[in-house]
C-alpha positions as CSV (number, residue, x, y, z in Angstrom):
1,M,92.4,96.5,85.8
2,E,90.8,93.1,85.5
3,Q,90.2,90.6,88.3
4,R,92.4,87.5,87.9
5,I,90.5,85.0,90.0
6,N,87.4,85.4,92.1
7,Y,88.9,83.8,95.2
8,Y,85.6,84.3,97.1
9,E,83.9,81.9,94.6
10,K,86.8,79.6,93.5
11,G,88.5,79.2,96.9
12,Q,85.6,78.8,99.2
13,G,87.4,76.3,101.5
14,A,90.4,78.6,102.0
15,F,88.3,81.7,102.2
16,K,86.1,80.0,104.9
17,A,89.2,79.2,107.0
18,L,90.3,82.8,106.8
19,N,86.8,84.1,107.6
20,G,86.9,82.0,110.8
21,I,89.5,84.5,112.1
22,G,87.1,87.3,111.1
23,A,84.2,85.6,112.9
24,Y,86.4,85.3,116.0
25,L,87.5,88.9,115.8
26,A,83.9,90.1,115.4
27,K,83.3,88.8,118.9
28,S,86.7,90.0,120.2
29,I,87.1,92.2,123.3
30,I,88.7,94.7,121.0
31,E,86.1,97.3,120.1
32,Q,84.8,97.0,116.5
33,P,85.5,100.6,115.5
34,L,89.2,100.1,116.5
35,L,89.4,96.9,114.6
36,H,88.1,98.7,111.5
37,L,90.6,101.5,111.9
38,I,93.3,98.8,112.2
39,Y,92.1,97.1,109.0
40,F,92.1,100.5,107.2
41,R,95.6,101.4,108.5
42,V,97.2,98.1,107.5
43,S,95.5,98.3,104.1
44,Q,97.1,101.8,103.7
45,I,100.5,100.3,104.4
46,N,99.9,97.5,101.9
47,G,98.3,99.6,99.3
48,C,95.2,97.4,99.0
49,A,92.6,99.4,97.1
50,Y,89.8,96.8,97.7
51,C,90.3,96.8,101.4
52,L,90.7,100.6,101.6
53,D,87.3,100.9,99.8
54,M,85.7,98.4,102.1
55,H,87.0,99.6,105.4
56,S,86.5,103.3,104.7
57,K,82.8,102.6,103.9
58,D,82.4,100.4,106.9
59,L,84.0,103.0,109.1
60,R,81.8,105.8,107.7
61,A,78.7,103.6,108.3
62,I,79.6,103.3,112.0
63,G,80.1,107.0,112.3
64,E,83.8,107.5,111.8
65,T,84.6,111.1,110.7
66,E,86.2,112.0,107.3
67,Q,88.9,114.0,109.2
68,R,90.1,110.9,111.1
69,L,90.1,108.8,107.9
70,Y,92.1,111.3,106.0
71,M,94.6,111.8,108.7
72,L,95.2,108.1,109.6
73,N,98.2,107.8,107.4
74,A,99.8,110.5,109.5
75,W,98.4,109.4,112.9
76,R,101.6,110.2,114.8
77,D,101.2,113.9,114.0
78,A,97.4,114.0,114.2
79,P,95.8,115.0,117.5
80,V,92.5,113.2,116.7
81,Y,93.4,109.7,117.9
82,T,93.3,108.3,121.5
83,E,96.2,106.8,123.4
84,R,94.6,103.4,122.8
85,E,94.3,103.9,119.1
86,R,97.9,105.2,118.9
87,A,99.2,102.1,120.7
88,A,97.2,99.9,118.4
89,F,98.5,101.6,115.3
90,A,102.1,101.3,116.5
91,W,101.5,97.7,117.3
92,V,99.9,96.7,113.9
93,E,102.5,98.6,111.9
94,A,105.3,96.8,113.7
95,V,103.6,93.4,113.3
96,T,102.9,94.2,109.6
97,N,106.6,95.0,109.1
98,A,107.6,91.8,111.0
99,H,109.6,93.7,113.6
100,V,108.2,94.6,117.0
101,P,110.7,96.6,119.0
102,D,110.7,96.3,122.8
103,D,109.5,99.9,123.2
104,V,106.5,99.3,121.0
105,Y,105.7,96.2,123.0
106,A,106.1,98.0,126.3
107,A,103.9,100.9,125.2
108,S,101.2,98.5,123.9
109,R,101.2,96.6,127.2
110,E,100.5,99.8,129.1
111,V,97.2,100.1,127.2
112,F,96.3,96.5,126.2
113,S,95.9,93.3,128.1
114,E,97.8,90.2,126.9
115,E,94.5,88.8,125.4
116,E,93.9,92.1,123.6
117,L,97.4,92.1,122.1
118,I,96.9,88.6,120.8
119,D,93.6,89.7,119.2
120,L,95.3,92.8,117.7
121,T,98.0,90.5,116.3
122,M,95.4,88.1,114.9
123,A,93.5,91.1,113.3
124,T,96.8,92.2,111.8
125,L,97.5,88.8,110.4
126,A,94.0,88.5,109.0
127,I,94.0,91.9,107.2
128,N,97.5,91.3,105.9
129,S,96.2,88.0,104.5
130,Y,93.3,89.6,102.7
131,N,95.6,92.4,101.4
132,R,97.9,89.7,99.9
133,L,95.0,87.8,98.4
134,N,93.8,91.0,96.8
135,A,97.3,91.9,95.5
136,A,97.5,88.4,93.9
137,F,94.0,88.2,92.4
138,L,93.0,91.9,91.9
139,P,89.4,92.2,92.8
140,V,87.9,95.4,91.4
141,A,87.6,98.0,94.1
142,G,84.7,100.4,94.4
143,G,81.6,98.2,94.5
144,Y,81.7,97.3,98.2
145,K,78.5,98.1,100.2
146,P,78.9,98.6,104.0
147,G,78.4,95.3,105.9
148,M,78.3,93.3,102.6
149,F,80.3,90.4,104.1
150,T,79.2,90.6,107.7
151,A,76.5,87.9,107.6
152,K,78.8,85.6,105.6
153,A,81.7,86.0,108.1
154,N,79.6,84.9,111.1
């Protein structure tokens, strides 16, 4: 596979705008490990190799276990996730699929405040945007180093 366009270099204005959401989320009231799990889960749904590489490495760097990473695609049947994580996964899957049923909303509201749900939704929008950029321009996966973009996103 060959990268089509390096959007990080050639689309700096657009990339800067999208990174603004990331900078906001880096200071969000949603805990960073949960945000990384969300980014990883949505990237699984969208089949984004670059983001799966990135977020698996970032998750490992902050202490996430291999077991939880391997089981995330089957989170509903895996006993290793908290109620808060499960509610987040249900929410971001529904938002990614552009249909949020009332029961998913109600379950999420039992665990998350309104502000937190907005932040979860913004995180979902952001990672879906990155996944689509990567689907269009095919950056080569595998070379990401943990925290590589952190300083640039702030």
